[in-house]
LOMIBA-193348 format. One line per 10 residues: number of its first residue (from 1); for each residue x, y, z of N, C-alpha, C, O, CB. Coordinates in nm, 4 decimals. Glycine has a CB too. Layout:
N
NUM	X:Y:Z:X:Y:Z:X:Y:Z:X:Y:Z:X:Y:Z | ...
END
This chain:
86
1	-0.9034:-0.9175:1.2213:-0.8372:-0.8232:1.1329:-0.8257:-0.8861:0.9950:-0.8086:-1.0075:0.9835:-0.6976:-0.7830:1.1879 | -0.8348:-0.8060:0.8916:-0.8384:-0.8538:0.7536:-0.6996:-0.8574:0.6894:-0.6873:-0.8329:0.5694:-0.9305:-0.7661:0.6711 | -0.5954:-0.8872:0.7667:-0.4611:-0.8918:0.7102:-0.4025:-0.7544:0.6848:-0.3279:-0.7352:0.5888:-0.4624:-0.9693:0.5828 | -0.4358:-0.6587:0.7700:-0.3893:-0.5219:0.7526:-0.2545:-0.5012:0.8201:-0.2278:-0.5572:0.9264:-0.4917:-0.4236:0.8081 | -0.1700:-0.4202:0.7574:-0.0479:-0.3772:0.8243:-0.0875:-0.2719:0.9278:-0.2008:-0.2238:0.9273:0.0579:-0.3206:0.7214 | 0.0046:-0.2364:1.0153:-0.0242:-0.1350:1.1170:-0.0609:-0.0017:1.0520:-0.1520:0.0665:1.0989:0.0967:-0.1167:1.2104 | 0.0086:0.0361:0.9449:-0.0221:0.1630:0.8806:-0.1547:0.1568:0.8055:-0.2295:0.2546:0.8059:0.0901:0.2023:0.7855 | -0.1854:0.0453:0.7415:-0.3153:0.0303:0.6752:-0.4285:0.0433:0.7767:-0.5317:0.1039:0.7481:-0.3241:-0.1057:0.6024 | -0.4087:-0.0139:0.8949:-0.5098:-0.0024:0.9995:-0.5251:0.1432:1.0424:-0.6367:0.1889:1.0671:-0.4731:-0.0906:1.1206 | -0.4156:0.2156:1.0513:-0.4200:0.3578:1.0858:-0.5011:0.4361:0.9822:-0.5839:0.5197:1.0182:-0.2772:0.4151:1.0964
11	-0.4770:0.4090:0.8541:-0.5504:0.4771:0.7472:-0.6970:0.4328:0.7474:-0.7857:0.5138:0.7207:-0.4853:0.4484:0.6091 | -0.7230:0.3062:0.7770:-0.8611:0.2579:0.7856:-0.9360:0.3319:0.8967:-1.0517:0.3697:0.8782:-0.8641:0.1046:0.8110 | -0.8720:0.3530:1.0109:-0.9346:0.4304:1.1188:-0.9647:0.5721:1.0719:-1.0723:0.6252:1.0992:-0.8437:0.4337:1.2435 | -0.8705:0.6329:1.0020:-0.8907:0.7680:0.9486:-1.0125:0.7714:0.8562:-1.0951:0.8623:0.8647:-0.7647:0.8159:0.8728 | -1.0230:0.6720:0.7681:-1.1365:0.6643:0.6753:-1.2682:0.6485:0.7503:-1.3627:0.7241:0.7273:-1.1178:0.5476:0.5777 | -1.2743:0.5516:0.8388:-1.3980:0.5210:0.9106:-1.4431:0.6404:0.9939:-1.5613:0.6748:0.9951:-1.3791:0.3978:1.0004 | -1.3486:0.7038:1.0636:-1.3829:0.8173:1.1491:-1.4297:0.9379:1.0675:-1.5306:0.9999:1.1012:-1.2631:0.8562:1.2349 | -1.3580:0.9710:0.9619:-1.3889:1.0915:0.8850:-1.5079:1.0754:0.7925:-1.5743:1.1738:0.7599:-1.2699:1.1319:0.8048 | -1.5361:0.9540:0.7500:-1.6467:0.9315:0.6570:-1.7681:0.8702:0.7263:-1.8691:0.8416:0.6620:-1.6015:0.8413:0.5430 | -1.7580:0.8502:0.8573:-1.8673:0.7907:0.9350:-1.9170:0.6606:0.8729:-2.0371:0.6401:0.8559:-1.9828:0.8892:0.9471
21	-1.8227:0.5737:0.8396:-1.8579:0.4458:0.7782:-1.9142:0.3511:0.8825:-1.8795:0.3596:1.0002:-1.7358:0.3829:0.7095 | -1.9999:0.2621:0.8399:-2.0637:0.1670:0.9316:-1.9856:0.0357:0.9414:-2.0401:-0.0662:0.9839:-2.2067:0.1386:0.8863 | -1.8601:0.0385:0.9027:-1.7747:-0.0796:0.9100:-1.6643:-0.0521:1.0114:-1.6221:0.0622:1.0291:-1.7150:-0.1159:0.7697 | -1.6190:-0.1558:1.0764:-1.5081:-0.1432:1.1709:-1.3773:-0.1308:1.0920:-1.3604:-0.1988:0.9908:-1.5033:-0.2657:1.2689 | -1.2858:-0.0465:1.1359:-1.1584:-0.0325:1.0635:-1.0862:-0.1660:1.0463:-1.0223:-0.1893:0.9437:-1.0674:0.0652:1.1367 | -1.0961:-0.2522:1.1449:-1.0310:-0.3827:1.1388:-1.0894:-0.4725:1.0296:-1.0245:-0.5670:0.9847:-1.0422:-0.4517:1.2730 | -1.2121:-0.4425:0.9874:-1.2798:-0.5259:0.8882:-1.2662:-0.4750:0.7451:-1.3177:-0.5371:0.6521:-1.4246:-0.5364:0.9226 | -1.1973:-0.3630:0.7268:-1.1758:-0.3116:0.5910:-1.0739:-0.4017:0.5226:-0.9611:-0.4163:0.5697:-1.1269:-0.1617:0.5926 | -1.1138:-0.4607:0.4133:-1.0246:-0.5498:0.3395:-0.9251:-0.4657:0.2606:-0.9654:-0.3756:0.1869:-1.1048:-0.6442:0.2449 | -0.7955:-0.4938:0.2749:-0.6930:-0.4064:0.2166:-0.6949:-0.3965:0.0648:-0.6559:-0.2934:0.0101:-0.5599:-0.4533:0.2586
31	-0.7392:-0.5006:-0.0044:-0.7387:-0.4988:-0.1511:-0.8764:-0.4797:-0.2126:-0.8899:-0.4777:-0.3349:-0.6797:-0.6258:-0.2027 | -0.9786:-0.4658:-0.1291:-1.1147:-0.4461:-0.1787:-1.1287:-0.3034:-0.2329:-1.0771:-0.2095:-0.1724:-1.2193:-0.4732:-0.0659 | -1.1971:-0.2864:-0.3449:-1.2164:-0.1508:-0.3993:-1.2845:-0.0598:-0.2978:-1.3719:-0.1033:-0.2228:-1.2996:-0.1560:-0.5288 | -1.2441:0.0655:-0.2961:-1.3046:0.1625:-0.2056:-1.4360:0.2161:-0.2609:-1.5221:0.2590:-0.1841:-1.2083:0.2773:-0.1795 | -1.4526:0.2144:-0.3929:-1.5693:0.2737:-0.4572:-1.6621:0.1672:-0.5125:-1.6285:0.0488:-0.5165:-1.5264:0.3679:-0.5683 | -1.7783:0.2112:-0.5546:-1.8810:0.1293:-0.6192:-1.9131:0.0041:-0.5395:-1.9562:0.0141:-0.4246:-1.8367:0.0907:-0.7587 | -1.8934:-0.1133:-0.5974:-1.9339:-0.2382:-0.5332:-1.8434:-0.2807:-0.4189:-1.8708:-0.3801:-0.3515:-1.9386:-0.3470:-0.6345 | -1.7361:-0.2065:-0.3965:-1.6467:-0.2389:-0.2862:-1.7007:-0.1818:-0.1562:-1.8035:-0.2267:-0.1053:-1.5054:-0.1855:-0.3133 | -1.6310:-0.0829:-0.1031:-1.6710:-0.0189:0.0222:-1.7847:0.0803:0.0005:-1.8488:0.1228:0.0966:-1.5517:0.0518:0.0857 | -1.8102:0.1175:-0.1247:-1.9230:0.2034:-0.1572:-1.8984:0.3527:-0.1454:-1.9936:0.4301:-0.1360:-2.0346:0.1683:-0.0716
41	-1.7728:0.3947:-0.1457:-1.7442:0.5375:-0.1377:-1.7842:0.6074:-0.2667:-1.7976:0.5440:-0.3714:-1.5957:0.5613:-0.1081 | -1.8032:0.7401:-0.2581:-1.8347:0.8196:-0.3767:-1.7362:0.9356:-0.3871:-1.6423:0.9447:-0.3080:-1.9811:0.8719:-0.3715 | -1.7570:1.0232:-0.4831:-1.6621:1.1320:-0.5083:-1.6544:1.2302:-0.3913:-1.5476:1.2855:-0.3646:-1.7010:1.2064:-0.6354 | -1.7646:1.2525:-0.3220:-1.7634:1.3401:-0.2045:-1.6785:1.2768:-0.0943:-1.6025:1.3460:-0.0264:-1.9083:1.3667:-0.1535 | -1.6915:1.1461:-0.0769:-1.6087:1.0750:0.0205:-1.4605:1.0894:-0.0141:-1.3768:1.1066:0.0746:-1.6479:0.9260:0.0263 | -1.4290:1.0823:-0.1417:-1.2892:1.0963:-0.1846:-1.2347:1.2340:-0.1486:-1.1204:1.2469:-0.1049:-1.2764:1.0727:-0.3361 | -1.3174:1.3371:-0.1674:-1.2757:1.4726:-0.1305:-1.2538:1.4846:0.0197:-1.1535:1.5406:0.0639:-1.3799:1.5748:-0.1763 | -1.3465:1.4327:0.0969:-1.3341:1.4376:0.2426:-1.2122:1.3592:0.2904:-1.1406:1.4030:0.3804:-1.4610:1.3829:0.3086 | -1.1897:1.2441:0.2300:-1.0746:1.1620:0.2663:-0.9442:1.2314:0.2287:-0.8473:1.2269:0.3046:-1.0830:1.0249:0.1983 | -0.9413:1.2947:0.1137:-0.8222:1.3700:0.0719:-0.7899:1.4810:0.1714:-0.6736:1.5034:0.2050:-0.8428:1.4297:-0.0687
51	-0.8927:1.5498:0.2179:-0.8744:1.6564:0.3163:-0.8209:1.6004:0.4478:-0.7299:1.6579:0.5076:-1.0068:1.7305:0.3404 | -0.8770:1.4885:0.4928:-0.8320:1.4259:0.6171:-0.6862:1.3813:0.6057:-0.6092:1.3953:0.7008:-0.9218:1.3057:0.6524 | -0.6482:1.3278:0.4897:-0.5100:1.2850:0.4669:-0.4173:1.4059:0.4679:-0.3076:1.4007:0.5236:-0.4973:1.2084:0.3330 | -0.4616:1.5133:0.4067:-0.3825:1.6365:0.4041:-0.3599:1.6893:0.5450:-0.2489:1.7293:0.5800:-0.4517:1.7432:0.3184 | -0.4649:1.6892:0.6250:-0.4551:1.7399:0.7619:-0.3692:1.6493:0.8491:-0.2908:1.6982:0.9305:-0.5941:1.7541:0.8231 | -0.3826:1.5191:0.8334:-0.3123:1.4235:0.9190:-0.1671:1.4047:0.8794:-0.0788:1.3990:0.9650:-0.3824:1.2908:0.9159 | -0.1423:1.3948:0.7483:-0.0081:1.3581:0.7016:0.0632:1.4699:0.6253:0.1790:1.4541:0.5866:-0.0173:1.2366:0.6137 | -0.0051:1.5830:0.6034:0.0568:1.6929:0.5298:0.0804:1.6600:0.3837:0.1722:1.7132:0.3213:0.1868:1.7305:0.5938 | -0.0023:1.5726:0.3295:0.0122:1.5261:0.1918:-0.1083:1.5703:0.1097:-0.2217:1.5338:0.1407:0.0277:1.3721:0.1870 | -0.0844:1.6477:0.0063:-0.1933:1.6919:-0.0806:-0.2129:1.5907:-0.1931:-0.1193:1.5571:-0.2656:-0.1644:1.8333:-0.1384
61	-0.3353:1.5435:-0.2059:-0.3706:1.4539:-0.3164:-0.4536:1.5358:-0.4138:-0.5648:1.5779:-0.3821:-0.4495:1.3254:-0.2663 | -0.3999:1.5577:-0.5300:-0.4657:1.6429:-0.6296:-0.5609:1.5606:-0.7166:-0.5302:1.4483:-0.7566:-0.3606:1.7138:-0.7180 | -0.6749:1.6187:-0.7439:-0.7750:1.5489:-0.8262:-0.7296:1.5315:-0.9701:-0.7827:1.4466:-1.0418:-0.9067:1.6245:-0.8237 | -0.6313:1.6112:-1.0138:-0.5831:1.5975:-1.1510:-0.4603:1.5069:-1.1612:-0.3974:1.4994:-1.2668:-0.5504:1.7340:-1.2079 | -0.4264:1.4387:-1.0530:-0.3158:1.3423:-1.0553:-0.3500:1.2325:-1.1556:-0.4600:1.1774:-1.1522:-0.2894:1.2818:-0.9125 | -0.2574:1.2008:-1.2436:-0.2851:1.1012:-1.3488:-0.3085:0.9610:-1.2929:-0.3659:0.8762:-1.3612:-0.1698:1.0970:-1.4479 | -0.2649:0.9359:-1.1698:-0.2808:0.8038:-1.1091:-0.3900:0.8008:-1.0017:-0.3933:0.7089:-0.9198:-0.1491:0.7591:-1.0489 | -0.4779:0.8989:-1.0013:-0.5763:0.9127:-0.8939:-0.6662:0.7894:-0.8799:-0.6963:0.7488:-0.7676:-0.6620:1.0355:-0.9185 | -0.7087:0.7303:-0.9884:-0.7965:0.6130:-0.9801:-0.7245:0.4939:-0.9177:-0.7818:0.4219:-0.8359:-0.8486:0.5754:-1.1193 | -0.6001:0.4735:-0.9562:-0.5212:0.3637:-0.8999:-0.4913:0.3898:-0.7520:-0.4979:0.2983:-0.6700:-0.3894:0.3454:-0.9791
71	-0.4595:0.5114:-0.7194:-0.4268:0.5502:-0.5822:-0.5441:0.5264:-0.4881:-0.5248:0.4775:-0.3767:-0.3851:0.6970:-0.5772 | -0.6659:0.5602:-0.5312:-0.7853:0.5431:-0.4491:-0.8557:0.4093:-0.4744:-0.9690:0.3906:-0.4301:-0.8816:0.6571:-0.4749 | -0.7915:0.3174:-0.5439:-0.8566:0.1904:-0.5734:-0.8847:0.1094:-0.4468:-0.9934:0.0539:-0.4307:-0.7708:0.1091:-0.6686 | -0.7863:0.1033:-0.3578:-0.8012:0.0206:-0.2377:-0.7298:0.0847:-0.1199:-0.6499:0.1768:-0.1366:-0.7467:-0.1211:-0.2621 | -0.7589:0.0359:-0.0031:-0.6910:0.0817:0.1178:-0.5411:0.0576:0.1061:-0.4612:0.1424:0.1458:-0.7473:0.0105:0.2424 | -0.5032:-0.0556:0.0527:-0.3605:-0.0892:0.0392:-0.2906:0.0099:-0.0531:-0.1823:0.0587:-0.0207:-0.3431:-0.2330:-0.0147 | -0.3514:0.0402:-0.1681:-0.2909:0.1368:-0.2611:-0.2790:0.2741:-0.1964:-0.1754:0.3397:-0.2075:-0.3739:0.1468:-0.3906 | -0.3846:0.3173:-0.1291:-0.3852:0.4486:-0.0668:-0.2804:0.4569:0.0439:-0.2073:0.5555:0.0533:-0.5240:0.4802:-0.0111 | -0.2734:0.3555:0.1260:-0.1756:0.3522:0.2361:-0.0332:0.3549:0.1830:0.0528:0.4258:0.2352:-0.1964:0.2273:0.3229 | -0.0102:0.2779:0.0804:0.1247:0.2736:0.0202:0.1631:0.4123:-0.0346:0.2758:0.4580:-0.0157:0.1306:0.1664:-0.0944
81	0.0697:0.4774:-0.1014:0.0942:0.6102:-0.1572:0.1269:0.7097:-0.0462:0.2208:0.7884:-0.0584:-0.0279:0.6584:-0.2377 | 0.0500:0.7059:0.0610:0.0736:0.7984:0.1717:0.2126:0.7743:0.2310:0.2879:0.8692:0.2527:-0.0356:0.7824:0.2808 | 0.2465:0.6497:0.2568:0.3764:0.6181:0.3161:0.4915:0.6638:0.2267:0.5926:0.7142:0.2756:0.3873:0.4680:0.3423 | 0.4760:0.6461:0.0976:0.5838:0.6815:0.0051:0.5970:0.8313:-0.0177:0.7021:0.8774:-0.0621:0.5619:0.6134:-0.1266 | 0.4924:0.9085:0.0118:0.4921:1.0499:-0.0235:0.4773:1.1469:0.0928:0.4756:1.2681:0.0716:0.3843:1.0747:-0.1185 | 0.4665:1.0964:0.2146:0.4486:1.1891:0.3269:0.5811:1.2445:0.3752:0.5842:1.3239:0.4691:0.3771:1.1200:0.4419
END
């Protein structure tokens, strides 16, 4: 495990399952960027992940949120946001 909290691991499973990633949820590094040179996600992945989060946690992540880039920067940021806002 890459030093993930229990909730980060839960969100990592959600990401891997919904985006069909070729990485194990346990191997997702919590502070590694989700996009570009990090995990390699793209804007379509962000939309799919937002939908999965909405369905699982009842939390809507709006694309016009002023903090959207910071929120989706890493698994840790995303997990923290979900926990604080669900």
